[in-house]
C-alpha positions in Angstrom: 16.6 -6.4 15.7 14.0 -8.6 14.3 15.4 -11.6 12.3 13.3 -10.8 9.2 11.7 -7.3 9.3 8.8 -6.7 6.9 7.6 -3.3 5.6 4.6 -2.6 3.5 4.7 -0.3 0.5 2.1 0.6 -2.2 3.0 -2.3 -4.4 3.2 -4.9 -1.6 5.4 -6.1 1.2 9.2 -6.2 1.4 11.1 -8.6 3.6 14.4 -7.3 4.8 17.5 -9.1 6.2 19.7 -8.0 9.0 23.3 -7.6 8.0 26.5 -6.3 9.6 28.8 -3.7 8.1 32.5 -4.1 8.1 32.7 -2.0 11.3 30.2 -4.3 13.0 27.1 -2.1 12.9 23.8 -3.9 12.2 21.5 -2.7 9.5 18.5 -3.9 7.6 18.9 -4.5 3.8 15.9 -4.7 1.5 16.7 -6.3 -1.9 14.6 -6.6 -5.0 12.8 -3.3 -4.6 10.6 -2.7 -7.6 11.3 0.4 -9.7 9.5 2.2 -12.4 9.8 0.9 -15.9 12.4 2.6 -18.1 11.3 5.2 -20.7 11.2 3.8 -24.2 10.5 5.1 -27.7 9.7 8.8 -27.9 9.9 9.2 -24.1 13.6 8.3 -24.0 16.1 11.1 -23.5 13.6 13.8 -22.8 
């Protein structure tokens, strides 16, 4: 696997890191992924 894979999404690029699971399987982790803003005011609990 690439040491530092990069993917492009609508809001920019994300850089991943290769990690190993407890069973020794390699996977790519992407951290700090942007999410939508939480509903506030009269939009909350609808």
